[in-house]
PASEBA-1860 file (N, C-alpha, C; in nm, 3 decimals):
! residues 227
1> MTTVTTTA> 10.809/1.022/5.061/10.679/0.932/4.970/10.668/0.861/4.933 ~ 10.741/0.952/4.768/10.771/0.828/4.654/10.837/0.764/4.681 ~ 10.962/0.810/4.738/11.093/0.702/4.747/11.018/0.578/4.808 ~ 10.919/0.623/4.955/10.883/0.515/5.044/10.862/0.422/4.959 ~ 10.711/0.483/4.906/10.582/0.407/4.838/10.663/0.309/4.737 ~ 10.750/0.398/4.658/10.817/0.294/4.509/10.880/0.198/4.609 ~ 10.995/0.200/4.703/11.042/0.074/4.737/10.953/-0.015/4.760 ~ 10.810/0.012/4.862/10.767/-0.091/4.847/10.684/-0.167/4.813
9> LCLVAGAV> 10.639/-0.086/4.684/10.606/-0.122/4.547/10.708/-0.275/4.497 ~ 10.813/-0.198/4.441/10.931/-0.250/4.355/10.964/-0.403/4.469 ~ 10.929/-0.413/4.597/10.989/-0.580/4.689/10.851/-0.633/4.700 ~ 10.705/-0.569/4.645/10.636/-0.671/4.664/10.605/-0.707/4.499 ~ 10.666/-0.630/4.400/10.694/-0.729/4.284/10.778/-0.801/4.284 ~ 10.893/-0.827/4.351/11.025/-0.907/4.380/10.979/-1.003/4.451 ~ 10.881/-1.007/4.555/10.850/-1.079/4.640/10.820/-1.199/4.602 ~ 10.758/-1.245/4.509/10.680/-1.361/4.421/10.770/-1.458/4.398
17> LAGCGAGG> 10.870/-1.422/4.472/10.967/-1.551/4.353/10.958/-1.675/4.419 ~ 10.976/-1.643/4.538/10.942/-1.805/4.638/10.854/-1.839/4.575 ~ 10.927/-2.023/4.602/10.813/-2.113/4.580/10.869/-2.258/4.663 ~ 10.800/-2.328/4.721/10.800/-2.454/4.769/10.703/-2.560/4.718 ~ 10.691/-2.652/4.685/10.527/-2.741/4.666/10.483/-2.817/4.754 ~ 10.396/-2.890/4.763/10.371/-3.016/4.825/10.386/-3.079/4.792 ~ 10.409/-3.225/4.818/10.481/-3.330/4.724/10.584/-3.356/4.650 ~ 10.565/-3.405/4.508/10.709/-3.415/4.487/10.722/-3.586/4.457
25> TGEERSAG> 10.839/-3.566/4.372/10.904/-3.696/4.353/10.983/-3.746/4.424 ~ 11.033/-3.703/4.502/11.146/-3.724/4.588/11.271/-3.675/4.560 ~ 11.331/-3.609/4.418/11.396/-3.567/4.367/11.420/-3.378/4.491 ~ 11.567/-3.394/4.497/11.603/-3.296/4.552/11.591/-3.123/4.402 ~ 11.475/-3.048/4.476/11.462/-2.964/4.336/11.555/-2.795/4.403 ~ 11.609/-2.782/4.302/11.690/-2.673/4.265/11.608/-2.487/4.341 ~ 11.683/-2.432/4.385/11.600/-2.307/4.428/11.546/-2.233/4.358 ~ 11.587/-2.245/4.218/11.509/-2.180/4.085/11.356/-2.271/4.030
33> DILDEANA> 11.396/-2.402/4.088/11.302/-2.489/4.068/11.155/-2.460/4.143 ~ 11.215/-2.399/4.233/11.082/-2.386/4.363/11.061/-2.260/4.351 ~ 11.119/-2.109/4.287/11.059/-1.993/4.229/10.994/-1.992/4.151 ~ 10.983/-2.124/4.037/10.942/-2.083/3.945/10.767/-2.160/3.981 ~ 10.789/-2.236/4.061/10.629/-2.272/4.103/10.559/-2.192/4.149 ~ 10.644/-2.162/4.303/10.577/-2.051/4.353/10.507/-1.921/4.305 ~ 10.596/-1.865/4.213/10.520/-1.742/4.089/10.405/-1.804/4.002 ~ 10.390/-1.948/3.962/10.278/-2.019/3.871/10.206/-2.036/4.004
41> TMRKLDSV> 10.185/-2.020/4.131/10.094/-2.044/4.196/10.032/-1.958/4.282 ~ 10.110/-1.849/4.235/10.134/-1.710/4.322/10.015/-1.632/4.193 ~ 10.017/-1.623/4.046/10.001/-1.588/3.966/9.808/-1.632/3.949 ~ 9.809/-1.731/3.992/9.686/-1.830/3.952/9.557/-1.763/4.079 ~ 9.601/-1.692/4.207/9.513/-1.668/4.275/9.432/-1.568/4.266 ~ 9.298/-1.543/4.273/9.237/-1.429/4.269/9.168/-1.345/4.358 ~ 9.281/-1.391/4.527/9.258/-1.273/4.584/9.367/-1.321/4.654 ~ 9.433/-1.210/4.734/9.507/-1.185/4.825/9.573/-1.100/4.916
49> TVDITNRT> 9.569/-1.104/5.042/9.609/-0.984/5.184/9.788/-0.958/5.138 ~ 9.816/-0.812/5.141/9.924/-0.803/5.128/9.950/-0.707/5.268 ~ 10.057/-0.713/5.322/10.146/-0.619/5.441/10.259/-0.637/5.477 ~ 10.261/-0.501/5.458/10.455/-0.443/5.403/10.439/-0.361/5.536 ~ 10.563/-0.356/5.572/10.636/-0.266/5.684/10.773/-0.288/5.614 ~ 10.798/-0.128/5.615/10.926/-0.026/5.567/10.969/0.026/5.632 ~ 11.122/0.003/5.758/11.220/0.043/5.828/11.290/0.151/5.772 ~ 11.284/0.291/5.773/11.429/0.301/5.745/11.462/0.398/5.860
57> TGGTVTSH> 11.560/0.475/5.849/11.637/0.573/5.913/11.468/0.710/5.935 ~ 11.441/0.705/5.790/11.326/0.819/5.830/11.235/0.784/5.884 ~ 11.170/0.669/5.940/11.106/0.607/6.032/11.010/0.479/5.906 ~ 10.910/0.447/5.976/10.834/0.367/5.909/10.678/0.352/5.867 ~ 10.696/0.297/5.780/10.528/0.292/5.680/10.512/0.154/5.643 ~ 10.357/0.163/5.700/10.297/0.049/5.692/10.163/0.034/5.612 ~ 10.135/-0.126/5.529/10.037/-0.049/5.422/9.979/-0.188/5.466 ~ 9.854/-0.225/5.394/9.763/-0.354/5.445/9.691/-0.325/5.294
65> LVTDLDSR> 9.704/-0.450/5.185/9.599/-0.433/5.108/9.535/-0.573/5.062 ~ 9.409/-0.554/5.025/9.321/-0.667/4.961/9.328/-0.675/4.858 ~ 9.351/-0.765/4.794/9.332/-0.736/4.623/9.325/-0.852/4.528 ~ 9.232/-0.845/4.393/9.258/-0.940/4.334/9.282/-0.948/4.219 ~ 9.457/-0.867/4.262/9.602/-0.887/4.150/9.535/-0.880/3.994 ~ 9.399/-0.763/3.990/9.380/-0.789/3.852/9.359/-0.581/3.897 ~ 9.223/-0.555/3.907/9.170/-0.428/3.887/9.059/-0.390/4.011 ~ 9.048/-0.483/4.151/9.023/-0.406/4.224/9.064/-0.447/4.373
73> CRARTTYP> 9.113/-0.342/4.480/9.141/-0.356/4.548/9.110/-0.268/4.659 ~ 9.167/-0.299/4.747/9.167/-0.206/4.902/9.240/-0.165/4.976 ~ 9.349/-0.062/5.025/9.427/-0.031/5.023/9.445/0.064/5.133 ~ 9.530/0.080/5.286/9.568/0.182/5.350/9.677/0.168/5.414 ~ 9.747/0.304/5.369/9.925/0.315/5.410/9.962/0.434/5.517 ~ 10.031/0.349/5.613/10.027/0.497/5.734/10.157/0.493/5.714 ~ 10.192/0.652/5.751/10.325/0.671/5.771/10.375/0.791/5.898 ~ 10.522/0.740/5.914/10.537/0.806/6.048/10.477/0.971/6.083
81> GGSALEQI> 10.439/0.945/6.190/10.320/1.034/6.281/10.189/1.043/6.261 ~ 10.144/0.953/6.224/10.026/0.874/6.233/9.969/0.909/6.135 ~ 9.988/0.986/5.970/9.871/1.020/5.873/9.893/0.922/5.809 ~ 9.772/0.895/5.765/9.705/0.797/5.649/9.675/0.766/5.542 ~ 9.681/0.705/5.401/9.579/0.742/5.309/9.491/0.577/5.295 ~ 9.404/0.602/5.269/9.292/0.464/5.227/9.267/0.444/5.099 ~ 9.282/0.341/5.031/9.192/0.370/4.882/9.139/0.255/4.869 ~ 9.053/0.280/4.749/8.959/0.186/4.688/8.954/0.183/4.582
89> RLGTTDYV> 9.038/0.077/4.517/9.059/0.127/4.350/8.913/-0.004/4.312 ~ 8.829/0.019/4.202/8.737/-0.059/4.105/8.730/-0.015/3.933 ~ 8.860/-0.105/3.946/8.855/-0.031/3.737/8.913/0.030/3.723 ~ 8.873/0.150/3.674/8.915/0.251/3.620/8.880/0.382/3.716 ~ 8.847/0.396/3.826/8.841/0.457/3.940/8.922/0.425/4.101 ~ 8.968/0.541/4.128/8.984/0.548/4.236/8.901/0.620/4.342 ~ 8.885/0.558/4.506/8.815/0.635/4.570/8.894/0.650/4.726 ~ 8.935/0.792/4.698/9.079/0.789/4.806/9.037/0.900/4.929
97> RPNREYLR> 9.059/0.829/5.050/9.043/0.899/5.176/9.175/0.958/5.291 ~ 9.212/1.072/5.263/9.363/1.101/5.330/9.291/1.095/5.473 ~ 9.321/1.100/5.549/9.293/1.123/5.733/9.388/1.328/5.762 ~ 9.334/1.314/5.852/9.377/1.473/5.899/9.519/1.513/5.899 ~ 9.578/1.421/5.976/9.729/1.453/5.940/9.742/1.441/5.812 ~ 9.741/1.359/5.758/9.825/1.352/5.581/9.770/1.494/5.514 ~ 9.690/1.542/5.557/9.636/1.613/5.467/9.761/1.729/5.565 ~ 9.750/1.750/5.694/9.826/1.899/5.729/9.946/1.791/5.715
105> KWKNNPGL> 10.053/1.701/5.692/10.167/1.731/5.667/10.238/1.742/5.465 ~ 10.095/1.626/5.402/10.133/1.622/5.218/10.078/1.745/5.130 ~ 9.956/1.825/5.164/9.909/1.904/5.171/9.933/2.085/5.208 ~ 10.024/2.026/5.337/10.065/2.169/5.369/9.925/2.237/5.437 ~ 9.847/2.161/5.469/9.724/2.255/5.544/9.751/2.196/5.719 ~ 9.807/2.328/5.845/9.837/2.282/5.934/9.767/2.300/5.994 ~ 9.633/2.423/5.968/9.521/2.479/6.011/9.425/2.379/6.032 ~ 9.400/2.240/5.948/9.281/2.166/5.973/9.255/2.077/6.126
113> SSEQRLWV> 9.148/2.089/6.169/9.109/2.046/6.270/9.034/1.921/6.258 ~ 8.970/1.917/6.171/8.847/1.805/6.187/8.898/1.659/6.093 ~ 8.863/1.573/6.152/8.888/1.477/6.047/8.806/1.455/5.976 ~ 8.867/1.373/5.832/8.808/1.360/5.693/8.737/1.237/5.699 ~ 8.598/1.271/5.636/8.477/1.163/5.584/8.452/1.137/5.497 ~ 8.498/1.216/5.401/8.460/1.186/5.258/8.548/1.135/5.199 ~ 8.498/1.045/5.106/8.608/0.963/4.980/8.620/1.092/4.861 ~ 8.717/1.105/4.813/8.725/1.181/4.660/8.721/1.060/4.559
121> KTPVDPAS> 8.670/1.046/4.476/8.618/1.001/4.329/8.689/1.038/4.244 ~ 8.823/0.985/4.181/8.847/1.040/4.064/8.948/0.925/3.920 ~ 8.922/0.939/3.840/8.988/0.813/3.757/9.128/0.778/3.791 ~ 9.112/0.662/3.755/9.291/0.597/3.792/9.352/0.643/3.703 ~ 9.453/0.698/3.724/9.567/0.729/3.627/9.672/0.670/3.563 ~ 9.664/0.593/3.433/9.704/0.482/3.382/9.890/0.541/3.335 ~ 9.908/0.646/3.410/9.996/0.676/3.389/10.135/0.654/3.526 ~ 10.085/0.675/3.627/10.117/0.658/3.731/10.167/0.544/3.798
129> AGGDGLTS> 10.296/0.564/3.816/10.335/0.456/3.923/10.379/0.434/4.036 ~ 10.339/0.464/4.106/10.340/0.464/4.253/10.326/0.603/4.331 ~ 10.375/0.697/4.219/10.435/0.795/4.236/10.330/0.927/4.338 ~ 10.239/0.917/4.329/10.103/0.956/4.370/10.046/0.901/4.479 ~ 10.116/0.789/4.587/10.106/0.727/4.663/10.019/0.651/4.672 ~ 9.955/0.621/4.522/9.808/0.496/4.517/9.904/0.424/4.473 ~ 9.798/0.291/4.531/9.837/0.149/4.535/9.805/0.136/4.409 ~ 9.901/0.012/4.333/9.825/-0.091/4.188/9.783/-0.203/4.257
137> CKRPFDSF> 9.653/-0.312/4.151/9.615/-0.387/4.240/9.701/-0.520/4.195 ~ 9.793/-0.491/4.054/9.848/-0.599/4.002/9.984/-0.600/4.079 ~ 10.048/-0.775/4.055/10.145/-0.776/4.108/10.203/-0.887/3.994 ~ 10.336/-0.823/3.969/10.428/-0.924/3.887/10.418/-1.015/3.899 ~ 10.498/-1.117/4.002/10.509/-1.256/4.030/10.605/-1.264/3.958 ~ 10.737/-1.221/3.920/10.820/-1.214/3.803/10.952/-1.340/3.914 ~ 11.065/-1.392/3.843/11.171/-1.396/3.918/11.276/-1.332/3.897 ~ 11.373/-1.300/3.980/11.509/-1.219/3.921/11.647/-1.272/4.029
145> GTARKGGT> 11.701/-1.253/3.999/11.859/-1.277/4.067/11.901/-1.392/4.104 ~ 11.964/-1.483/4.200/12.001/-1.582/4.172/11.955/-1.586/4.312 ~ 11.884/-1.714/4.327/11.868/-1.799/4.424/11.931/-1.920/4.529 ~ 11.982/-1.937/4.679/11.991/-2.074/4.723/11.925/-2.092/4.857 ~ 11.930/-2.225/4.884/11.844/-2.229/4.976/11.907/-2.240/5.123 ~ 11.803/-2.187/5.199/11.870/-2.165/5.337/11.709/-2.295/5.415 ~ 11.753/-2.260/5.548/11.656/-2.327/5.595/11.506/-2.352/5.600 ~ 11.472/-2.440/5.734/11.296/-2.441/5.789/11.316/-2.345/5.802
153> KRVADTTA> 11.160/-2.267/5.861/11.128/-2.186/5.943/10.934/-2.171/5.992 ~ 10.947/-2.138/6.096/10.774/-2.168/6.090/10.718/-2.054/6.051 ~ 10.626/-2.001/6.002/10.542/-1.874/5.917/10.397/-1.892/5.955 ~ 10.397/-1.793/6.037/10.183/-1.803/6.006/10.152/-1.991/6.054 ~ 10.178/-2.054/6.114/10.179/-2.182/6.183/10.189/-2.228/6.064 ~ 10.288/-2.224/6.001/10.327/-2.287/5.896/10.469/-2.294/5.875 ~ 10.485/-2.437/5.823/10.622/-2.460/5.776/10.699/-2.409/5.663 ~ 10.766/-2.348/5.635/10.819/-2.255/5.518/10.964/-2.309/5.460
161> VELIVTDK> 10.988/-2.276/5.425/11.139/-2.303/5.307/11.191/-2.157/5.323 ~ 11.318/-2.137/5.339/11.397/-2.018/5.320/11.484/-2.030/5.200 ~ 11.442/-1.896/5.128/11.554/-1.894/4.993/11.586/-1.728/4.998 ~ 11.724/-1.738/4.958/11.803/-1.619/4.959/11.852/-1.601/4.815 ~ 11.752/-1.481/4.827/11.795/-1.439/4.688/11.887/-1.313/4.672 ~ 12.011/-1.301/4.557/12.070/-1.173/4.564/12.035/-1.098/4.426 ~ 12.086/-1.003/4.386/12.079/-0.963/4.221/12.188/-0.859/4.223 ~ 12.228/-0.872/4.093/12.316/-0.792/4.093/12.276/-0.625/4.048
169> ADKEGTYT> 12.164/-0.591/4.045/12.111/-0.501/4.005/12.094/-0.416/4.133 ~ 12.144/-0.489/4.249/12.134/-0.435/4.372/12.221/-0.526/4.472 ~ 12.339/-0.462/4.423/12.462/-0.570/4.486/12.497/-0.566/4.682 ~ 12.396/-0.416/4.711/12.371/-0.424/4.863/12.279/-0.463/4.943 ~ 12.185/-0.526/4.851/12.055/-0.577/4.918/12.055/-0.690/4.938 ~ 11.965/-0.804/4.996/11.900/-0.953/4.983/11.798/-0.944/5.065 ~ 11.736/-1.044/4.986/11.617/-1.100/5.013/11.580/-1.229/5.067 ~ 11.515/-1.256/5.105/11.513/-1.377/5.201/11.334/-1.342/5.167
177> FYVAEEGE> 11.339/-1.513/5.054/11.181/-1.554/5.067/11.123/-1.681/5.198 ~ 11.010/-1.668/5.261/10.947/-1.811/5.327/10.878/-1.839/5.265 ~ 10.854/-1.991/5.199/10.762/-2.045/5.074/10.675/-2.159/5.181 ~ 10.592/-2.164/5.198/10.495/-2.267/5.240/10.542/-2.430/5.174 ~ 10.577/-2.509/5.304/10.622/-2.682/5.242/10.495/-2.726/5.242 ~ 10.374/-2.724/5.332/10.259/-2.749/5.363/10.169/-2.731/5.306 ~ 10.075/-2.797/5.161/9.938/-2.771/5.138/10.047/-2.682/4.994 ~ 9.955/-2.622/4.949/9.990/-2.490/4.811/10.121/-2.446/4.837
185> PYLLKTVY> 10.220/-2.408/4.786/10.361/-2.383/4.766/10.361/-2.237/4.785 ~ 10.254/-2.147/4.832/10.179/-2.005/4.907/10.346/-1.917/4.935 ~ 10.356/-1.801/4.884/10.498/-1.698/4.953/10.410/-1.699/5.074 ~ 10.463/-1.690/5.173/10.440/-1.653/5.345/10.482/-1.519/5.342 ~ 10.647/-1.515/5.336/10.658/-1.389/5.394/10.796/-1.400/5.279 ~ 10.784/-1.236/5.260/10.961/-1.150/5.229/11.035/-1.104/5.306 ~ 11.155/-1.035/5.361/11.205/-1.010/5.363/11.332/-0.923/5.296 ~ 11.361/-0.753/5.279/11.432/-0.710/5.219/11.571/-0.653/5.324
193> ENGGQRTT> 11.687/-0.656/5.315/11.770/-0.620/5.363/11.891/-0.513/5.294 ~ 11.885/-0.366/5.312/11.957/-0.325/5.248/12.041/-0.167/5.342 ~ 12.130/-0.164/5.417/12.166/-0.067/5.514/12.097/-0.110/5.624 ~ 12.026/0.067/5.619/11.937/0.074/5.711/11.779/0.083/5.677 ~ 11.748/-0.047/5.593/11.636/-0.062/5.549/11.645/-0.186/5.530 ~ 11.512/-0.191/5.637/11.452/-0.365/5.631/11.254/-0.374/5.607 ~ 11.262/-0.416/5.536/11.103/-0.442/5.417/11.067/-0.591/5.392 ~ 10.951/-0.575/5.526/10.876/-0.698/5.561/10.717/-0.727/5.467
201> TSFSGFGE> 10.718/-0.795/5.386/10.593/-0.883/5.299/10.581/-0.992/5.369 ~ 10.440/-0.936/5.390/10.338/-1.104/5.445/10.243/-1.110/5.342 ~ 10.216/-1.228/5.297/10.085/-1.243/5.242/9.982/-1.382/5.293 ~ 9.846/-1.349/5.274/9.802/-1.383/5.367/9.681/-1.434/5.264 ~ 9.563/-1.504/5.306/9.432/-1.475/5.295/9.403/-1.544/5.109 ~ 9.511/-1.608/5.083/9.493/-1.678/4.987/9.371/-1.708/4.898 ~ 9.284/-1.626/4.855/9.157/-1.717/4.762/9.042/-1.706/4.823 ~ 9.065/-1.615/4.955/8.927/-1.628/5.037/8.880/-1.471/4.934
209> PLDVRAPK> 8.711/-1.506/4.976/8.635/-1.412/4.915/8.661/-1.259/4.929 ~ 8.644/-1.201/4.793/8.689/-1.064/4.801/8.580/-0.972/4.795 ~ 8.576/-0.888/4.909/8.455/-0.852/4.941/8.553/-0.671/4.950 ~ 8.509/-0.608/4.838/8.598/-0.486/4.766/8.476/-0.413/4.738 ~ 8.391/-0.270/4.749/8.271/-0.225/4.768/8.343/-0.067/4.739 ~ 8.263/0.004/4.664/8.231/0.152/4.670/8.195/0.183/4.824 ~ 8.242/0.298/4.856/8.181/0.399/4.989/8.030/0.461/4.903 ~ 7.972/0.467/5.030/7.783/0.458/5.028/7.789/0.597/4.935
217> PGEVLSVG> 7.688/0.626/4.862/7.727/0.776/4.758/7.730/0.873/4.877 ~ 7.683/0.942/4.981/7.680/1.010/5.068/7.830/1.069/5.147 ~ 7.912/0.904/5.071/8.035/0.952/5.092/8.120/0.996/5.089 ~ 8.102/1.014/4.951/8.212/1.027/4.813/8.160/1.218/4.779 ~ 8.294/1.271/4.709/8.263/1.350/4.651/8.370/1.364/4.546 ~ 8.283/1.423/4.376/8.345/1.365/4.292/8.444/1.454/4.322 ~ 8.577/1.476/4.194/8.695/1.557/4.177/8.606/1.701/4.079 ~ 8.479/1.659/4.014/8.413/1.766/3.910/8.326/1.825/4.005
225> DAG> 8.267/1.763/4.134/8.213/1.865/4.224/8.243/1.953/4.273 ~ 8.437/1.912/4.337/8.503/1.988/4.409/8.478/2.176/4.354 ~ 8.467/2.198/4.208/8.501/2.317/4.156/8.329/2.390/4.153
END
């Protein structure tokens, strides 16, 4: 679980490299210029939706994240076999709700028969880097590697320029980024491929109102209450 989660987070961190802006001076822009513009555009957002599908020989992990790119977000991650973990992060507080299959598999509780309806309230661990299965609301949107232009494709009903990025630190992996040519130069999708792994990250809901709230009091179990 840790390896898959970390891989997914690393992909998203690199995913925001790509960019192609609307308008322009008519001059041919380099792939690096496109990346820089996309980075700047994505960093200005106050909300975005991120969907990740990570396929490996061990199965498929998917995650859905709505975030303000800072300290408020809501996520759901689903693992092979149907186990799932929901999370709401509000500042320094996490609300976490695993489903029954998650507890059976990851918490070694095979006898569990009822579905879990309560959220566990716990402080955010600043030292965590995804190893606990939880998601950070932040995304760095930093460039890396060497980029070259590909063709154009339709992504989410938008024409996108294709950018292919390779990096010396990952000689076997290739990143392909799709950046909107129409309107704002948003990153629409990125695909990472490395042998038996293929990770697709899609971005949507750019700047849409963010509705992330704490669960109702009756649905929450504080960590201190468990003792």
